[in-house]
C-alpha positions as CSV (number, residue, x, y, z in Angstrom):
1,M,85.7,99.5,79.3
2,P,88.7,96.8,79.4
3,S,87.7,93.6,80.2
4,I,89.6,91.6,83.1
5,P,91.7,88.5,81.7
6,Q,90.7,85.1,82.8
7,K,94.1,84.2,83.8
8,P,97.2,85.9,85.3
9,Q,99.2,88.0,82.5
10,T,101.3,90.7,81.5
11,E,100.2,92.4,78.4
12,D,102.9,91.5,75.4
13,S,104.6,88.8,77.6
14,K,104.2,85.2,76.5
15,T,105.7,83.7,79.6
16,F,104.5,85.5,82.6
17,D,103.5,83.4,85.4
18,P,103.1,85.1,89.0
19,D,104.5,81.7,90.9
20,K,107.2,81.4,88.7
21,Y,108.1,85.1,88.9
22,F,108.4,84.6,92.7
23,E,110.3,81.6,92.7
24,E,112.9,83.3,90.4
25,W,113.0,86.4,92.4
26,S,115.8,85.3,94.8
27,K,118.0,84.7,91.6
28,E,120.7,87.7,91.4
29,E,120.4,87.7,87.7
30,F,116.8,88.4,88.1
31,Q,117.2,91.7,89.9
32,Q,120.7,92.5,88.5
33,P,119.4,95.5,86.4
34,L,118.3,97.2,89.5
35,Y,121.7,97.2,90.7
36,N,122.9,99.1,87.8
37,N,120.0,101.3,88.1
38,D,118.5,100.0,84.7
39,F,114.9,100.3,85.6
40,R,113.9,99.7,82.0
41,K,115.9,96.7,81.5
42,F,114.7,95.2,84.9
43,I,110.9,95.5,83.7
44,L,111.8,94.0,80.3
45,R,113.8,91.1,81.8
46,T,111.6,90.2,84.7
47,F,108.2,90.4,82.9
48,D,109.8,88.8,79.6
49,L,108.9,91.9,77.3
50,P,110.1,92.8,73.9
51,M,113.2,95.0,73.7
52,R,111.4,97.4,71.7
53,D,108.6,97.9,74.0
54,D,106.6,101.1,73.7
55,Y,103.6,100.2,76.0
56,G,102.1,103.5,77.3
57,Y,101.6,103.6,81.0
58,M,98.7,105.8,81.7
59,A,98.6,107.5,85.4
60,Q,96.7,110.7,86.2
61,Q,96.1,112.0,82.6
62,A,99.7,111.3,81.9
63,E,101.5,108.5,79.6
64,V,105.0,107.3,80.0
65,T,106.9,104.6,78.1
66,L,109.8,102.4,79.7
67,L,112.2,104.4,77.7
68,R,111.1,107.7,79.0
69,A,110.9,106.6,82.6
70,Q,114.5,105.4,82.1
71,T,115.6,108.8,80.9
72,Y,114.0,110.3,84.1
73,V,116.0,107.7,86.3
74,E,119.2,108.6,84.6
75,C,118.6,112.4,85.0
76,G,118.9,111.9,88.7
77,R,118.0,115.2,90.5
78,Q,118.7,117.3,87.5
79,G,115.7,119.5,86.9
80,G,114.1,119.1,90.5
81,L,113.2,115.7,89.9
82,H,114.2,114.8,93.5
83,N,112.7,117.7,95.2
84,W,110.4,116.1,97.8
85,Y,111.6,118.0,100.9
86,R,111.2,122.0,101.3
87,D,111.7,124.2,104.4
88,A,109.1,126.7,106.0
89,E,109.9,129.1,103.3
90,G,109.6,126.9,100.3
91,Q,113.4,126.4,99.6
92,V,114.7,123.0,98.7
93,K,116.5,121.1,101.3
94,E,119.6,119.0,100.4
95,P,118.6,115.3,99.9
96,P,118.6,112.8,102.9
97,S,121.7,110.5,103.3
98,A,121.7,107.0,101.8
99,A,122.0,106.0,105.5
100,D,118.8,107.8,106.4
101,I,117.1,106.5,103.4
102,A,117.9,103.1,104.6
103,A,116.9,103.7,108.1
104,Y,113.4,104.6,106.7
105,T,113.3,101.6,104.3
106,D,114.3,99.3,107.0
107,I,111.0,100.0,109.1
108,F,109.1,97.8,106.7
109,R,111.3,94.9,106.3
110,P,109.9,91.6,107.7
111,S,113.2,91.2,109.8
112,T,112.6,94.3,111.9
113,S,110.1,95.4,114.5
114,T,108.1,98.4,113.3
115,S,107.8,100.0,116.5
116,K,111.6,99.7,117.5
117,A,112.6,100.8,114.0
118,L,110.4,103.9,114.3
119,T,112.0,104.7,117.5
120,A,115.4,104.2,116.3
121,L,114.6,106.5,113.3
122,G,114.0,109.4,115.6
123,S,116.4,108.7,118.2
124,N,119.2,108.4,115.8
125,A,118.4,111.6,113.7
126,K,120.0,114.8,113.9
127,K,118.0,117.8,115.0
128,D,116.0,119.7,112.4
129,S,116.8,117.0,109.8
130,I,114.7,115.4,107.3
131,R,115.0,112.1,109.1
132,A,113.8,113.7,112.4
133,D,111.0,115.2,110.5
134,V,110.0,111.9,108.9
135,A,110.2,110.1,112.2
136,K,107.9,112.6,114.0
137,H,105.5,112.6,111.3
138,L,105.2,108.6,111.3
139,Q,105.2,108.1,115.0
140,T,102.5,110.8,115.3
141,N,100.1,108.8,113.0
142,Y,101.4,105.5,114.3
143,H,98.4,103.8,116.0
144,P,99.4,100.0,116.6
145,P,97.2,97.2,117.8
146,S,96.1,97.5,121.4
147,A,97.4,95.1,123.9
148,D,94.2,93.5,124.4
149,S,93.8,92.6,120.7
150,K,96.6,90.1,121.0
151,L,97.7,90.9,117.5
152,I,101.5,90.2,117.6
153,V,103.8,90.4,114.4
154,N,106.7,88.3,114.8
155,K,109.9,89.0,112.7
156,V,110.9,86.6,109.9
157,K,113.8,86.2,107.8
158,K,112.3,85.3,104.6
159,H,109.3,86.8,103.1
160,I,109.2,87.1,99.1
161,N,107.8,90.5,97.9
162,P,109.1,91.8,94.6
163,Y,107.0,94.8,95.0
164,F,108.8,95.8,98.3
165,D,112.2,95.0,97.0
166,L,111.5,97.4,93.9
167,W,110.4,100.2,96.3
168,A,113.4,99.9,98.4
169,W,115.5,100.2,95.3
170,S,113.5,103.3,94.2
171,N,114.1,105.1,97.6
172,Q,117.7,105.2,97.2
173,N,117.5,106.1,93.6
174,L,115.1,109.0,94.1
175,E,116.5,110.0,97.3
176,W,113.5,109.6,99.5
177,A,113.4,109.0,103.1
178,G,110.0,109.0,103.7
179,P,106.9,111.3,104.2
180,E,107.1,114.2,106.8
181,E,104.3,116.9,107.6
182,Q,105.3,119.0,104.4
183,T,104.8,116.2,102.1
184,V,101.0,117.1,101.9
185,K,102.1,120.1,100.0
186,V,104.1,118.1,97.3
187,R,102.3,118.0,93.8
188,M,104.9,116.0,91.8
189,S,105.8,112.4,91.3
190,H,108.2,110.5,89.2
191,A,107.9,108.8,85.9
192,I,108.6,105.4,87.1
193,L,105.5,105.4,89.3
194,P,102.9,104.6,86.8
195,V,105.1,101.7,85.7
196,M,105.2,100.3,89.1
197,Y,101.5,101.0,89.5
198,H,100.7,99.0,86.3
199,H,102.8,96.0,87.2
200,F,102.3,96.0,91.0
201,G,99.5,98.0,92.1
202,C,98.8,101.4,93.7
203,V,100.4,100.7,97.1
204,C,102.9,98.3,98.3
205,P,102.0,95.8,101.1
206,S,104.4,95.4,103.9
207,Y,105.0,92.1,105.7
208,E,103.5,93.6,109.0
209,A,100.4,94.7,106.9
210,L,99.8,91.2,105.5
211,E,100.4,89.4,108.8
212,L,98.1,91.7,110.7
213,M,95.3,91.1,108.1
214,R,95.8,87.4,108.5
215,Q,95.3,87.6,112.3
216,I,92.5,89.9,112.0
217,T,90.6,87.9,109.4
218,K,90.3,84.8,112.0
219,G,89.4,82.6,109.3
220,R,86.9,84.8,107.5
221,R,86.9,85.5,103.7
222,V,88.6,88.6,102.6
223,V,86.6,90.6,99.8
224,D,89.1,92.5,98.1
225,M,86.8,95.2,96.6
226,G,88.2,97.2,93.8
227,S,91.1,94.5,93.7
228,G,92.7,96.2,90.7
229,N,95.5,93.9,89.2
230,G,95.1,91.6,92.3
231,Y,98.8,91.9,93.7
232,W,97.1,92.5,97.4
233,T,94.9,89.2,96.8
234,Y,97.9,87.2,95.4
235,M,100.2,88.3,98.5
236,L,97.5,87.5,101.0
237,R,96.8,84.1,99.4
238,R,100.5,83.5,100.0
239,M,100.5,84.1,103.4
240,E,101.3,80.9,105.7
241,P,99.0,79.7,108.2
242,A,100.2,79.8,111.9
243,S,99.6,76.4,112.4
244,K,98.4,73.2,110.7
245,K,94.9,73.7,112.0
246,E,94.5,76.9,110.1
247,K,93.6,77.3,106.4
248,K,95.2,79.6,104.0
249,M,93.4,83.0,103.6
250,E,90.5,82.9,101.2
251,V,90.2,86.1,99.1
252,V,87.6,87.1,96.8
253,P,89.0,89.8,94.1
254,I,86.2,92.0,92.7
255,D,86.7,94.9,90.3
256,N,84.5,96.6,87.9
257,G,87.1,96.6,85.3
258,M,87.3,100.4,84.6
259,S,91.0,100.5,85.2
260,E,93.6,99.3,82.9
261,W,96.6,97.1,84.3
262,R,99.3,95.6,82.4
263,T,99.9,93.0,84.7
264,M,97.4,90.7,86.3
265,W,98.6,88.7,89.3
266,V,95.3,86.7,89.6
267,G,92.9,85.1,87.0
268,D,89.6,84.8,89.1
269,T,88.6,88.5,89.5
270,I,85.1,88.8,89.4
271,E,84.1,91.5,87.2
272,T,81.0,93.5,88.6
273,D,79.7,96.4,90.5
274,G,80.7,95.9,94.2
275,V,77.7,96.9,95.6
276,D,75.6,94.6,93.3
277,W,78.1,91.7,94.5
278,L,77.3,92.5,98.2
279,K,73.6,92.8,97.6
280,K,73.7,89.2,96.2
281,N,76.0,87.9,99.0
282,Q,74.3,88.7,102.3
283,G,76.0,92.1,102.3
284,G,79.1,90.4,102.7
285,K,78.1,89.1,106.1
286,D,81.0,87.1,108.1
287,T,83.7,88.7,105.6
288,V,86.3,91.2,106.1
289,L,86.1,94.2,103.4
290,L,89.6,95.2,102.0
291,L,89.4,98.5,100.1
292,V,93.0,99.3,98.5
293,Y,93.0,103.1,97.5
294,P,89.2,103.6,97.7
295,M,87.9,106.6,95.8
296,V,85.4,109.1,97.3
297,G,84.4,110.4,94.0
298,G,81.2,108.9,92.9
299,E,80.4,108.1,96.5
300,F,82.1,104.7,95.7
301,T,83.1,104.4,99.5
302,K,80.1,105.4,100.9
303,R,78.0,102.9,98.7
304,M,80.3,100.1,99.6
305,I,80.2,100.6,103.4
306,D,76.5,101.1,103.3
307,S,75.8,97.7,101.5
308,Y,78.4,96.0,103.8
309,E,76.8,93.8,106.6
310,G,80.3,92.7,108.1
311,T,82.0,94.0,111.0
312,T,85.6,94.7,109.8
313,I,86.9,97.0,107.2
314,I,90.6,97.2,106.1
315,S,91.8,100.2,104.1
316,A,95.3,100.6,102.3
317,G,95.7,104.2,101.1
318,T,96.9,107.8,101.9
319,Q,97.3,109.2,105.5
320,N,97.7,112.8,104.1
321,A,95.1,115.3,102.1
322,S,97.3,116.2,99.5
323,G,94.6,115.6,96.6
324,F,97.3,113.5,94.8
325,T,95.8,110.5,96.3
326,A,92.3,109.0,96.6
327,F,90.9,110.9,99.3
328,A,91.3,114.8,98.5
329,K,91.4,117.4,101.3
330,E,91.0,114.6,104.1
331,T,92.2,111.3,105.0
332,I,89.9,108.0,105.1
333,A,90.1,108.1,109.1
334,D,88.6,111.7,108.9
335,W,86.1,110.9,106.5
336,M,85.0,107.7,108.6
337,A,84.6,109.7,111.5
338,R,82.4,112.1,109.8
339,E,80.3,109.9,107.4
340,M,80.4,106.6,109.3
341,P,80.0,107.3,112.9
342,G,79.1,103.6,113.5
343,W,82.6,102.5,112.8
344,R,85.7,102.9,114.9
345,R,89.1,103.0,114.0
346,V,91.3,100.4,115.9
347,L,94.5,100.4,113.8
348,Q,96.7,102.7,111.8
349,I,100.1,101.8,110.7
350,P,102.6,103.3,108.0
351,L,103.0,101.4,104.8
352,P,105.8,101.8,102.4
353,S,105.4,105.1,100.6
354,F,106.5,105.9,97.0
355,A,108.3,109.3,96.6
356,A,106.0,112.1,97.6
357,K,103.2,110.0,99.0
358,D,102.2,109.0,102.5
359,E,100.4,105.5,102.7
360,A,99.1,103.7,105.7
361,L,96.9,100.7,106.7
362,F,93.8,101.4,108.6
363,V,91.4,99.0,110.4
364,F,87.8,100.0,111.3
365,E,85.4,97.8,113.4
366,K,81.6,98.2,113.6
367,T,80.7,99.7,117.1
368,G,77.0,99.1,116.6
369,I,76.5,102.6,117.8
370,T,75.1,105.3,115.6
371,G,73.8,108.9,115.7
372,E,74.8,111.4,118.6
373,N,76.0,108.4,121.0
374,A,78.6,107.4,118.3
375,T,82.2,107.7,119.0
376,N,85.1,107.3,116.4
377,G,88.4,107.1,117.8
378,T,91.5,104.9,118.3
379,A,91.0,102.1,120.9
């Protein structure tokens, strides 16, 4: 079992520092390789890795090096590498336009309103186009905060999130304009995905998701259970309070160390079994439980929720049942409705989704009602 480093680091890098990484992010030369579609050089430069780097990035029984990942980037759509969309007969569709890809990407920018951007995505789409299908799918699965929740995400001009910018580049490079209903049938990905996983995590947080979480916590600690390389923990800790009276978010990263990550964004991850931690800490009472890509296998999620004594669960993961992601054959919303009748889904919003994936943020609140009298819907 790999041990969790006691300080933020990138394996084989002598200089990586998360705060410095974010400080330098706005410099044009820091991101310049992406403009030239040189993904390999971008990773080498920003994480200060040796030019002959041959690290093996593992993901789902496959291994890829930076050189191989770059080769696939340069292949473009050759060999069906960009076949993300098919019609009802299984025939590959023409790739979406750069404008339609940008329209999808813009949904998640901190400077746009998600609801308005979703509406514009559909209203400006050509009939029977990929863009129209994506808009319909995202709008169908969009369950924003209710009016009485008083959760409001104001637009901001400046919000640093390197993972988001890298994801936005990947959309154009891989000709990906977002998930639609048929995405559940896609059983392929791209070689750059495991590299992005190792350096930034399983799913990219959006500004909207982070800001909603800041408001939902209401001063409570967040327990990032299965925190992985800590990117979500790091991003939440960076969120600015709404007023001087509020404190910055307190996030406790917990991981059992079973997975390997090349980059670790935080150095205070508690290496332990999540259930054991909850039992020793009053079941996490008065905390918010964050589950980023929770796994059903081995009853991890069920054990965790059964041991949790708080009232709010936030999950970032898939909103389709492709089997390619953590929940096979069903979504976490379906699973919660069946297995956890004492919890009610109160929010579901899309997250930036890598090519062939379909991600969302879910929020569940404890109802106090169990058994036959329980309901599990959206407020």
